[in-house]
N, C-alpha and C positions, 0 to 999 in steps of 0.2 A: 851778855846783858840783853834783856827784853826791850827792844826799841819800840817807839810809837807805831812804826810800820808793822812790827810783829804783833803788837797788841790789837791793832785793828784787824789784821788777818786772822788772829785767833778768835776774835769775837765773831767775825764773818763765818768762820768755819763752824763754830758752835751754833750759829743761827741756822746753818744748813741742816745740821743733824737734828736740831729742835723742830724745824719745819717738817722734816721727813719722819718724825715720830708719830705713829698713829694710835698710840695708847697700848699697843701690844708688842710692836717691833718697829725697827727703823727701816723704812723703805730705801732701796738704793737711790731712787729718784722719785719726785712727786707724781710724775705722769707715766713715763715710759716703763718703769719697773715698779708696779704697785704692790707686789708681794714681797716675801722675804727670800733673799738669795743667800745660798750657803756661804761661799767664800767672801762675798760682800760683808756679811755679818761678822766674819772674823776680823777684817780690817776695821769695821765700824766700832767694835767693842774696844779696840786698842785706843781709838780717839776718845770714845765716851768715857773711858776710865780716867782720863785726865780731869774730868769735872763732874761726872754723874754716875757713880757706881751702881745705884739702884737700876738705872736703865741698862747697864751691862748685864745685870742679873736677869732682867725681864726679857731682853733680846735673846739671850742664850736659852732661857727656859722655854720660850716659844719655839725656837728653832729645834731643840732636841725633842719636842713633842712629835716631830716628824721622823725621828730615827726609826729605821726598819728593824725587825727582830733579828736579822742577820748582822746588824751593826752598820749597814749602809746608811749614810746621811745624805738625803736627796739634795739636788741642786736648787730646788724651789720648794718652799713651804707655803702653801696657799693660805692667804688670810680669808676672813669671812665677809669682807665688804662686797656686796653684789655689784657695785659700780666699778670694782677693780678688774677691768677686763684685760686679759693678756692671752696671747697665743704662743705655744699650746697651753691650754688651761687643763684643769683636772679631768674634764670630760673627754679630752683627747688622750691624755696619758693613760687613763684607765688603770691607775696603779692598784686598784682593788683586785685586779686579776692576780696579783702576787700574793702568795700565802704569807709572805713575810711583811707585807705592808701594814702600817698602823691605821688607826681610824682617821687621823688627821690627813687631809688631802695634800698630796705631794706629787712631784714629778717622779720618774722612774729611773733616773740616772744620778750620778754624784758630781762633785766638783773637788778641786784641790783640797786636801785635808789640812786646813790651816789652824784647827782649833788647839792643837798642842802648843804651837807658838803664840797664837792669839791670846790664849788664857795666861800664858807665862808673861807676855809683854804687858797685858792688862794688869796683872798682879803687881808689876813694878810701880804702877801709878796709883794703886789702891790707897785710899786715905786711911783705911783701917785694915791692917794685914790679917787680923784674926777673922774679921768678917769675910775678907777675900778668901781666906783659907777654907772657910765653910763652903764657898762656891766651888773651889778647886776640888774639895773632897766629893761633892755631889756629882761633878761632871767628869772626874777622872775615869771612872769605869766606863762611861759612855764613849769617851774619846778612845780609850783603850780598845773597846769593842769595834769602833770604826777602823782602827789600824789593823786589828785582827782580821776583819772582813777583807780589807785590801790585800793583805799578805797571804790570805787563804784563797779567796774566790777570784781575785784579779791577778793571781800569780800561780796558775796551775802547774807550771814547770818548776816552781819553787826556786827561781833564779834570784829573787830578792828585788825584782822590779815589778811594780803593779802596772797593768795595762789600762788604757782608756778605750771605750768603744763608741764614742760619739765626740764630735768636735766641741760640743758644749761642756764636756767634762773637764778639760784643762782650763776652761774659761777663755781661751784664745780662739774664739769661734771660727773665724775665716782666715786664720794664719796660712801663709803659703806652704807651711809644712804639711798641711792636710791635703793639698791639691791632688797629688798623685794617687793617694788612697781613695779619695772621693771620686776620682775619674773612673774607678771600677764600677761605680753605680751609674748606669745610664738611665736618666729619667724617662726616656722614651721607651725603654724596654722593661720597666718595672711598674708595679701598681703603686701610684701615689694617691693616698686618700685625699678628698677635697679639704681645703683649708683656706682661711683668710688671715693674712698677717696683720698684726696690730702695731708693728714697729715702723710703718711707713706713713703715719698720719702727718708728720711734718715733712713737706716736700723737700726742704733743704737738707734735712737730716737723712732722708731716704737715699740720697746719692752716696752716702758714706756707709750704708749698712750692707750686710751680705747680699749677694745677688739672688734672684729668684731661683736660678739653677742650684745655688748653694742650699737654699731653703728646701727645695724639692728633695735634695739628698738628706738633709737633716730629718725631714718628716718621714722619709722612707725608713730611716734607721729606727725612729721611734715606733713606727708601725711594726717593724720586725721585732722589736723588744716586747711590745705588748702582745703580739701574736705568740711569742714564746712564753707568755705569762711571767716575764722577767726572771726566768730561770737561768742562772749564770752559765751553766754548762751548755745549754742550748744556744745561748747568745755567742759564747766563745766558739762554738762549732760552726755557726752559720753567718756570723757578722763579717762583712767585707772590710770593716774598719776596726782593726785591733792594733794598737800602737803603744809602745813604751815611750813616754814623753819625759824629757829631762826636767821640765818645769814641775810637772805633777809629782815626779819622784823626788826631786830636790826638796819640795815642800813637805812631802811625806817624811823624808829623812830628818829634816829640821824639826818638824813637829814631834817626831819620835824622840829626838834628843831633848827637846823641851819637856816632853812627858817624863823623861828620866829625872829631870830637875824636880818636877812636881811630885813624882813618886818618892824621891828622897825626902822631900819636905813633909810628905804624908806618912813616912815610914812604910812605904810599899816596896815590894821587890822590883828589881830592874832587870833581872836576867833575860826575860823575853825581849824587852825593849832593846837591850844591848845586842842581843843576837840578831834581831831584825836590822838594826842600824849597821852593824859590822858587815853583814852579808850584802846589804843594799849598796853601801859605799864601794865595796870591792867590785860589784857588778857594774855600777855606774862608770867606774874608771876602766874596767876591762871591756865593756861592750859599747858604751855611748861616747866616750872621750875621742875627740878627733884632733890629733896633734898637728894636722895640716892647717887647720883653721883656728885652733885655740878655743874651741867651743865644744859643748856636748850636743850630740845629734839625737834626734828621735830615731826609734827603730820600728820598722814596719814588720809586725809579727806575721802577718799573712804571707808576705813575700820573703820574709826572713832576710831583710836587708836594711842597711842604714839609709836614712833620709837626709841627704846632705843639703839642707836649706839653712841659711844663716839668719837666725832670728835671735832676739834677746833672751828667749827661753833657754838658749844654750849657755848663757852667762850666769843664770840663777844658781847653779850648784855651789857658787861661792857662799851663798847663804848658809848652807848646811855643813860647811867644812869638808866638802868632798874632795876638792883638788889638793894635791900636794903643793908645797911652797913654789916649786918650779912651774907647775901647771897654773897656779894662781897668777904668777908673774906673766905667763903667756896670755891668760885671759885678760889681764890688765892691758897688755899691748893691743889685743884685739879690740877691747872696749874703747881705748883711747886712739885707735888707729882709724883709717879711712872707712872701715866697714860700719862703724857706729858713731864716729865723731868727726867734727870739723869746727873751725872757728865760726862758721855760719849756721851751726845747728845747736839745738838744745839736746842734752842727754835725757833719755836714751831712746832712739827710735826702736820700734819693735821688729824692724826688718832691715837688712843690710842696705846702707846708702848706696852701695855699689850695684845692687840688683837692678836689672833693666826694668822690671815690672813693679818697682816700689811705688806705692800710692800714698802720698803724704797725708791724705785726708781720710783714708778708708779704714776705719775700725782697726784691725790687727795687722794691717799690711803696710805699716810704716809709721803711724803716729806714736807720740809719746803717751804712755799711760802712767799715772802717778803711782799706782800700787806697785807696778813693776820697778819703778825707780826706788820705791821704799825697800823692796826686797833686795835690789842690787846694793843699795846703801848699806843695809845690814851686813851683807856679804863683804863689801869693801872694807867696812870697819873691822870685821872679824880678822881680815888679813893685813890690817894696818895700812891699807891703801887710802890714806887719809885725804890726799889731794883729790882723787876721783870721787871719794865719798862726799866730800864737801861740795864738789861741783854738782853731783846728783841732787843733793839737798837744796842748794841755792837755785839751781835751774828750776827745780820743781816748785819751790815757793814763789819764784819770780813769775812763772807761768800762771800760777793760781792768782797771784796778785794783779797781774796785767789783764787777764782774760776772764777770771772767775772760776768757780768750781765745776768745770766741765768734765765730761767723761774722758776725753782724750784731746791731744793737741798736735798741730802741725809742727814737726821738728825743725823747720826752716825759720831762722830768726828774721829773715827779710822776705818772708812770703807775702806780706801785705795783709795777712789775716788780722781781723780786729776782734776775734773771739775764738773760743775753742770749738770742738766738734762733739757730736753725739748730744746727749741730753745735758742740761745744766743742773745746778744744785745737786751735784752727784756726791753721795755720802762718803764713799771711801776716799775720794780726793780730799774732802774736808777732814776726814779722820786721820789720814796720813800726815796732813799739815799739822794737826794738833799734836801728834806724837813728836814730830820734828821740833815744833815750837816749845814743847815741854822740856826739851834738852837745852833750849837757849838760856 
């Protein structure tokens, strides 16, 4: 039953998305993120589909204007508002160096390939299935091209696992998982082009953002890519940060599965999609599964070794049906155990509560993120882990109701905080809430 509390929260969530609409696309937030972000848009359209299908179409149409000729979908599509300042902007990315780049200004890297599942979940909410099917038919070949790019250019060994080459690509920018690989870049020994960050304007929020040393390394990698004219082979050969991430690959596998559903709906063949998924699932379990922790680990391709850091990214393969029943039960024990859960915390922190260097307020080094909870919720439901699924949903809605639609939240119930962290009026937090509330 939809309670009065749920009705108020639903209207507040819609208000966030409506305020962040600029006439062309939905911004992740009104100030800090003024352009269109790739995986943000995927979550946004799922919520928009519960009440405004026309905006779903417009958001996706604008985003795919930025798709490269090789199928790569950039992590930022830059809008045309001259007042929308962000670093790094198009003048820094210099994406026009790439022969595959479109006329639309974009960044030069990608983000988790969410659109297979985003389009399928949005389709569930569509008020007119025939109208929605038209959008599916228009976007299906574009999303298929994105997957082909990842399994071709980001998997040169043809293992079934796509690699990332920048911490911005998995979306978990300053995760502890990346620390060891980033340490190979010494800012004192490499050339860092001059730049000015735009994410430190709010002094309070600045304390929760990635450090200057982090950003120096991020900028160094961008400079490396543009110097290589964004040629994938050159980047793979020279980049010190080449990692197979369980979050990125689980999302890719789930989106591939959802593309199979869309293909059947459109009477398209599924052979290639099935082959990609089968190989990827096998490799996730053979290479990234860690039975000692009940998590999937990232793999450092440069060093050819496992990165044994316990983050919530290692839980996300539940989403894609990757674990066996036995593995899923072990993941549940990990999720509900002291590593990620206690009576005094909200589900689910992004970093192990047992880690000595956990930071409850700092970006991806401990806080709760609503989109990660949404992904985990879908995975828990898939394996009939109904108790943990319901806790993920209720904890998330309670956080949003208490503190507002923030970017991320302190996982400690008794921390004394009176609000969330990062920027407020955050679109995907509102959108995930709308999807949950649509189930109520």
